[in-house]
C-alpha positions in Angstrom: -12.6 9.5 0.7 -11.0 6.6 3.1 -7.3 7.4 3.8 -5.5 4.4 5.3 -2.0 4.1 6.4 -0.5 0.6 6.4 1.8 0.3 9.7 3.9 -1.9 11.3 7.0 -0.9 13.6 8.7 -4.3 12.4 10.4 -5.0 9.2 9.8 -7.8 6.5 6.3 -8.5 7.3 5.1 -7.4 4.0 3.6 -3.9 4.3 4.7 -2.4 0.7 3.4 -5.8 -1.2 0.4 -5.3 0.5 -0.1 -1.8 -0.3 0.7 -2.1 -3.9 -1.6 -5.1 -4.6 -4.7 -3.7 -2.9 -3.7 0.0 -4.5 -3.4 -2.2 -7.6 -7.0 -3.6 -7.4 -9.0 -0.9 -6.1 -7.8 1.1 -9.4 -8.3 -1.8 -11.6 -11.9 -1.9 -10.4 -12.5 1.8 -11.0 -11.6 3.7 -7.9 -9.5 6.6 -8.1 -6.2 5.9 -5.5 -3.4 7.7 -4.6 -0.6 6.1 -2.9 2.2 7.7 -0.9 5.8 6.1 -0.4 6.9 7.1 3.3 9.9 4.8 3.4 13.2 5.9 2.8 13.6 2.4 0.9 11.2 3.4 -1.6 10.2 0.1 -2.2 6.4 0.8 -3.2 8.2 3.5 -5.9 10.1 0.8 -7.3 7.1 -1.6 -7.4 5.4 0.9 -9.6 8.1 1.2 -11.8 7.9 5.2 -11.5 11.6 5.7 -10.2 12.5 8.5 -7.5 11.2 11.7 -8.7 11.6 15.3 -7.8 10.2 16.7 -6.5 9.2 13.8 -3.9 7.6 13.6 -0.3 11.0 14.6 1.2 11.1 17.8 -0.6 7.3 18.5 0.5 8.2 17.6 4.1 11.3 20.1 3.7 9.5 23.3 2.7 9.6 25.4 5.6 7.2 27.9 3.6 3.3 26.4 4.2 1.8 28.1 0.9 5.1 27.0 -1.1 5.0 23.1 0.7 1.0 23.2 -0.7 2.5 23.9 -4.3 5.4 21.1 -3.9 3.0 18.5 -2.3 1.0 18.8 -5.6 4.0 18.3 -7.7 4.8 15.4 -6.1 2.0 13.4 -7.3 2.7 11.0 -10.7 0.9 8.8 -12.7 1.5 5.0 -12.8 1.0 2.8 -16.0 -2.3 1.8 -14.2 -5.2 4.5 -14.9 -6.9 5.7 -11.8 -3.6 4.9 -9.7 -1.2 7.9 -8.7 2.1 7.7 -6.5 4.2 10.1 -4.1 7.4 8.9 -4.6 9.8 8.9 -1.7 13.6 9.5 -1.5 16.5 7.6 0.0 17.7 10.5 2.0 13.8 10.7 3.9 14.2 10.6 7.6 12.3 11.8 10.2 13.8 15.0 11.1 12.6 16.2 7.4 9.2 16.4 9.4 9.0 20.1 10.2 5.0 19.4 11.1 3.6 16.1 12.1 0.3 17.5 10.7 1.5 18.1 7.4 0.0 15.1 5.5 -3.1 16.1 7.1 -3.2 19.5 6.4 -1.9 18.9 2.8 -4.6 16.6 1.9 -7.6 18.8 3.3 -6.0 22.2 1.8 -5.1 20.8 -1.7 -8.9 19.0 -1.7 -8.0 16.1 -2.5 -11.3 14.3 -1.4 -12.4 15.5 -5.1 -10.0 13.4 -7.0 -9.5 10.3 -5.1 -11.6 7.8 -3.5 -8.7 6.3 -1.5 -5.6 7.4 -0.1 -2.9 4.5 0.7 0.1 5.4 2.9 3.1 3.1 2.9 5.3 3.4 5.9 8.8 2.6 7.0 9.4 0.6 10.0 9.1 2.1 13.2 7.2 4.3 15.2 9.0 8.0 15.0 7.9 11.2 13.4 7.9 9.6 10.0 5.0 7.3 11.1 3.4 9.8 13.0 2.6 12.2 10.3 0.6 9.2 8.3 -1.3 8.6 11.6 -2.7 11.7 11.9 -3.3 12.1 8.3 -5.4 8.5 8.3 -8.9 7.8 8.9 -7.8 4.0 9.5 -4.9 2.1 10.4 -4.3 -1.5 8.4 -1.4 -3.5 9.9 0.0 -6.4 8.3 1.7 -9.1 10.6 4.0 -12.1 10.5 2.6 -15.1 12.5 5.6 -14.9 14.6 5.6 -14.8 18.2 8.0 -11.5 18.2 5.8 -10.1 15.2 2.6 -10.8 17.7 4.0 -9.3 20.7 5.3 -6.1 18.5 1.8 -5.9 17.3 0.8 -5.4 21.1 3.2 -3.0 21.9 2.4 -1.2 18.7 -1.3 -0.6 20.3 0.0 0.3 23.5 2.1 3.2 21.5 -0.5 4.5 19.4 -3.2 4.5 22.0 -0.9 6.6 24.1 0.9 8.9 21.6 -2.1 9.3 19.2 -5.3 9.0 21.7 -7.4 11.0 18.8 -6.8 8.6 16.4 -8.4 5.7 15.1 -6.4 3.0 16.5 -5.5 -0.2 14.7 -8.6 -0.9 12.4 -7.6 -4.2 10.8 -4.8 -6.4 11.2 -3.9 -8.6 8.3 -2.1 -12.0 8.6 0.5 -12.5 6.2 2.7 -15.3 4.7 0.1 -18.0 6.4 0.6 -21.5 6.0 -1.9 -23.9 7.4 0.2 -25.5 9.7 -0.2 -26.0 13.8 2.1 -23.1 14.7 0.7 -20.6 12.4 -3.0 -21.6 13.5 -2.0 -21.3 17.1 -0.9 -17.5 16.5 -3.9 -16.5 14.5 -6.0 -17.7 17.3 -3.7 -15.9 19.9 -4.4 -12.7 17.6 -8.1 -12.9 17.6 -7.9 -13.2 21.3 -5.8 -10.1 21.8 -7.6 -8.3 19.1 -11.2 -9.6 19.1 -13.0 -8.1 15.4 -10.0 -6.7 14.1 -8.3 -9.6 12.7 -9.3 -10.6 8.9 -10.7 -13.8 8.3 -8.5 -14.3 5.4 -4.8 -14.8 5.9 -2.7 -13.8 3.1 -0.4 -17.1 2.2 3.4 -17.3 1.6 3.5 -17.5 -2.0 6.7 -16.8 -4.1 4.5 -14.9 -7.0 5.0 -11.5 -5.0 8.8 -11.7 -5.7 8.1 -12.8 -8.9 5.9 -9.9 -9.7 8.2 -7.2 -8.0 11.2 -8.7 -10.0 9.7 -8.9 -13.3 7.8 -5.3 -12.6 4.6 -7.2 -13.5 1.1 -6.7 -12.0 -0.9 -9.3 -9.7 -4.3 -9.3 -10.9 -3.0 -8.5 -14.8 -0.2 -11.1 -14.9 -0.6 -13.9 -12.3 -4.7 -13.5 -11.9 -4.8 -17.4 -11.6 -2.3 -17.4 -8.4 -2.9 -18.7 -5.4 -1.9 -14.9 -4.3 -4.3 -13.3 -6.3 -7.3 -15.3 -5.3 -6.4 -14.6 -1.4 -6.3 -10.9 -2.2 -9.6 -10.9 -3.8 -11.0 -12.3 -0.4 -9.2 -9.6 1.5 -10.4 -7.1 -0.8 -14.1 -8.3 -0.1 -13.7 -7.6 3.8 -11.7 -4.6 3.7 -13.5 -2.6 1.0 -16.8 -4.8 0.7 -16.0 -5.4 -3.0 -17.6 -8.5 -4.4 -15.4 -11.4 -5.5 -17.3 -12.6 -8.4 -17.7 -9.1 -9.8 -14.2 -7.8 -9.2 -13.1 -11.2 -10.7 -15.1 -10.5 -14.0 -13.6 -6.9 -14.3 -9.8 -8.5 -13.3 -10.6 -11.0 -16.4 -11.6 -8.4 -18.7 -8.6 -6.2 -17.7 -6.2 -9.1 -18.1 -7.5 -10.1 -21.5 -7.2 -6.5 -22.7 -3.6 -6.1 -21.2 -2.4 -9.1 -22.8 -3.7 -8.0 -26.0 -1.7 -4.6 -25.8 1.4 -6.3 -24.9 1.0 -8.9 -27.8 0.7 -5.8 -30.2 3.9 -4.2 -28.5 5.9 -7.6 -28.9 4.7 -7.8 -32.8 5.6 -4.1 -33.6 8.8 -4.6 -32.1 9.8 -7.4 -34.1 8.3 -6.0 -36.7 10.9 -3.1 -36.2 13.7 -5.4 -35.7 13.4 -7.2 -38.7 13.0 -4.1 -41.0 16.5 -2.8 -39.6 
């Protein structure tokens, strides 16, 4: 089982969209995936159309009794509409003072034997570098960092790398940096070159493009690989899945095509029955 935290102490870099998209892709090709919404904005919870549930991750963090905390943690796990994909929802009240033990996630994942049930655990984080992010760093085997191609964003990655090395010397450190909102313009290519110089071997070759399809999907509650498979965004995510998880693009494409065909068929039947029901009233 791989535990990956998606982290950047700056906001607006696309962490949640990235987390949700790779989680969907992994689940659609057959892996068992758990995502943890570790952000009080609970956008990942909204992305999967689950709604804030009780208990949620905040309830588990706040439970002082260790044995009860493990039970609460297990109860936070919810199904999504995608088979093999589960989520632990967040709360708008979540804050760093809720973290009684920064090793809570690490201990809970181990104590609950989640390696028997999941191939991947992905943790989406709020911006910042406080106890909320610390609990996810201690739990993770790898740290993925989506980043905008802007000077302040790149400076922020350098600063965050120093903080992680200083505060979490036993962690894996930054594993991969994923350029996001990419445009094939000189300024972005210059920033890409700078990132590769600063973090050799850690920058993905694939840069995720600036594509309005991601906003459409969130607004409409749709799934990238089922409802926008032919979009530019989906094509680049297939490439990034190959880089990060060694998944063959052709095989993933064929799987997604089949899943898409099945999903569209289900939705067409649902629309038919809804029309029949309305006409009979």
